[in-house]
C-alpha positions in Angstrom: 8.3 -9.8 7.8 12.0 -10.3 8.7 11.0 -12.5 11.7 9.2 -14.9 9.3 12.2 -15.0 7.0 14.4 -15.8 9.9 11.9 -18.5 11.0 12.3 -20.2 7.7 16.1 -20.0 7.8 16.1 -21.8 11.2 13.5 -24.4 10.1 15.4 -25.5 7.0 18.6 -26.2 9.0 17.5 -29.8 9.6 15.5 -30.0 6.3 12.3 -30.7 8.3 9.3 -28.5 9.0 8.2 -30.0 12.2 4.6 -29.9 13.4 5.5 -27.3 16.0 7.2 -25.1 13.3 4.3 -25.5 11.0 1.8 -24.5 13.7 4.0 -21.5 14.6 4.3 -20.3 11.0 0.5 -20.6 10.5 -0.2 -18.8 13.8 2.2 -16.0 12.9 0.5 -15.5 9.5 -2.9 -15.6 11.2 -2.1 -13.1 13.9 -0.3 -10.6 11.7 -1.8 -11.0 8.1 0.6 -10.1 5.3 -0.3 -8.5 2.0 -0.3 -10.6 -1.1 3.0 -9.3 -2.3 4.6 -10.1 1.1 3.2 -13.6 1.0 4.7 -14.0 -2.5 8.0 -12.8 -1.1 7.9 -15.3 1.7 7.0 -18.1 -0.8 9.9 -17.1 -3.1 12.3 -17.0 -0.2 11.5 -20.6 0.7 12.3 -21.6 -2.9 15.5 -19.7 -2.8 16.6 -21.5 0.4 16.1 -24.9 -1.2 17.8 -23.7 -4.4 20.9 -22.6 -2.4 21.2 -25.9 -0.7 20.7 -27.8 -3.9 24.0 -26.3 -5.2 25.9 -27.6 -2.2 27.1 -31.2 -2.8 27.0 -31.9 1.0 23.3 -30.9 1.0 22.3 -32.6 -2.3 21.7 -35.9 -0.5 18.9 -34.1 1.5 17.0 -33.0 -1.6 14.0 -35.3 -1.0 13.7 -33.9 2.5 14.2 -30.3 1.3 11.5 -30.7 -1.4 9.1 -32.1 1.2 10.0 -29.1 3.5 9.3 -26.7 0.7 6.0 -28.3 -0.1 4.9 -28.0 3.6 5.9 -24.3 3.7 4.2 -23.5 0.4 1.0 -25.1 1.7 1.0 -22.9 4.8 1.7 -19.8 2.8 -1.0 -20.6 0.2 -3.5 -21.2 2.9 -2.8 -17.7 4.3 -3.0 -16.2 0.8 -6.5 -17.7 0.4 -7.6 -15.9 3.5 -6.6 -12.4 2.2 -9.9 -10.9 1.3 -10.3 -8.0 -1.0 -12.3 -5.2 0.8 -13.9 -2.6 -1.4 -16.2 0.2 -0.2 -17.9 3.0 -2.1 -18.9 6.5 -0.9 -21.0 9.2 -2.6 -21.6 12.9 -2.3 -23.1 15.4 -1.8 -22.6 14.8 1.8 -19.6 14.2 4.1 -19.0 10.5 3.4 -16.3 10.9 0.8 -14.5 13.7 2.7 -14.7 11.7 6.0 -13.3 8.6 4.4 -10.3 10.6 3.1 -9.7 12.1 6.5 -10.0 8.8 8.3 -7.3 7.3 6.2 -4.9 10.2 6.9 -5.6 9.8 10.6 -4.9 6.0 10.6 -1.9 5.8 8.2 1.5 5.1 9.7 4.3 5.2 7.2 3.6 6.7 3.7 0.9 8.4 1.7 1.0 9.2 -2.0 -1.6 11.7 -3.1 -2.3 12.4 -6.8 -5.3 14.8 -6.9 -6.2 17.5 -9.3 -7.3 20.1 -6.7 -7.0 20.2 -2.9 -9.1 22.9 -1.3 -10.9 21.4 1.7 -9.4 22.8 4.9 -10.3 19.7 6.9 -8.7 17.4 4.5 -5.6 19.6 4.2 -5.3 19.8 8.0 -5.4 15.9 8.1 -2.6 15.8 5.4 -0.4 18.2 7.3 -1.1 16.4 10.6 0.0 13.1 9.1 3.2 14.8 7.8 3.9 16.3 11.2 3.7 13.0 13.0 6.3 11.5 10.7 4.3 10.0 7.8 6.1 10.4 4.5 3.6 12.4 2.4 4.1 13.1 -1.3 1.6 15.1 -3.3 1.1 15.4 -7.1 -1.3 18.1 -8.2 -2.0 20.5 -11.1 -0.5 23.9 -11.4 -3.7 25.4 -13.0 -5.5 24.9 -9.7 -2.7 26.1 -7.4 -3.9 29.7 -7.4 -7.6 29.0 -7.2 -9.4 30.5 -4.2 -9.1 28.2 -1.3 -6.3 26.0 -2.8 -4.1 24.6 0.0 -1.1 23.6 -2.1 1.1 26.5 -0.9 0.1 25.7 2.7 1.4 22.1 2.2 4.6 23.3 0.7 5.1 25.7 3.6 4.6 22.8 6.0 7.5 20.9 4.4 5.4 18.4 2.4 6.9 17.2 -0.9 4.7 18.6 -3.7 5.2 18.4 -7.4 2.9 20.1 -10.0 2.1 19.3 -13.6 2.9 22.6 -15.3 2.1 21.5 -18.8 -0.8 22.9 -20.9 -2.8 19.8 -20.2 -4.2 18.7 -16.8 -3.1 16.2 -14.3 -6.7 15.2 -13.6 -6.3 12.1 -11.4 -8.0 11.9 -8.0 -6.4 9.0 -6.2 -4.3 8.3 -3.1 -2.3 5.4 -1.7 -2.1 4.8 2.0 0.8 2.6 3.4 0.7 0.5 0.3 -2.5 -1.0 1.7 -5.4 1.2 0.6 -6.3 2.9 -2.6 -8.8 5.8 -2.7 -9.9 6.7 -6.2 -12.9 8.2 -7.9 -14.4 11.5 -9.3 -14.2 13.1 -5.8 -12.0 16.2 -5.8 -10.7 17.2 -2.4 -12.8 20.4 -2.2 -15.6 21.8 -0.2 -17.9 22.0 -3.2 -17.4 18.3 -4.0 -18.8 17.5 -0.6 -21.5 20.1 -0.4 -23.0 20.2 -3.9 -21.5 17.9 -6.4 -22.5 14.4 -7.4 -19.2 12.5 -6.8 -17.9 9.0 -6.0 -15.0 7.6 -4.0 -14.0 3.9 -4.1 -11.8 2.6 -1.3 -10.1 -0.8 -1.9 -7.2 -3.0 -0.8 -7.2 -4.9 -4.1 -3.5 -5.9 -4.6 -3.7 -5.5 -8.4 -5.1 -2.0 -8.3 -2.6 -1.0 -5.6 0.2 -2.2 -7.8 -1.1 -0.5 -10.9 -1.9 2.8 -9.3 1.4 2.7 -7.4 3.3 2.4 -10.7 1.3 5.2 -12.1 2.2 7.5 -9.2 5.9 6.6 -9.4 5.9 7.3 -13.1 4.3 10.7 -12.7 6.5 11.6 -9.8 9.7 10.8 -11.7 8.4 12.8 -14.7 7.3 15.8 -12.8 9.8 16.1 -10.0 
């Protein structure tokens, strides 16, 4: 992302987005697609660059060129935004589909996972959570204290592994079952992370990269974390 911001800084120096610069920007956005919020940041940065120069009397005479530069940049960014497709998949149990989807996301995540799940008692899922933590992924877990001492619960195992865990110790239940992976994927549904949910129960799990849902569930997680931590 910083490389693209620097690219805009260099480009605006002469108030012209040359054909070569335009192609380079489009190619960079195609080769390494950004999330919608990152594209919005890039777009806003281009506006800020023009605004900064509009306040400089020496640059004011270049405003027609700067506005044209801005229009060309916005056009490239908007074209990239139009190509960001929402990908949504749905899994059902009984069966291993839901469990395997959860494990795959822990195996492929790189930076951060936020877990907000009522009960975690599937050894394979718990092993994937701990493995992600051990390879340097920042893992945070919110769960419910009523399920901590259930047979098979892996909450204490995670705490012992050094994972950040907070519990809802109120009389009510923290009954969510969702997780956010690298700010890119949301897993949400009725599926509890337990063996019985895979073996016997009728459950569902929705996996999506929808930016709006990521934002809303991310805010919900942060609010719960702040309240319970």
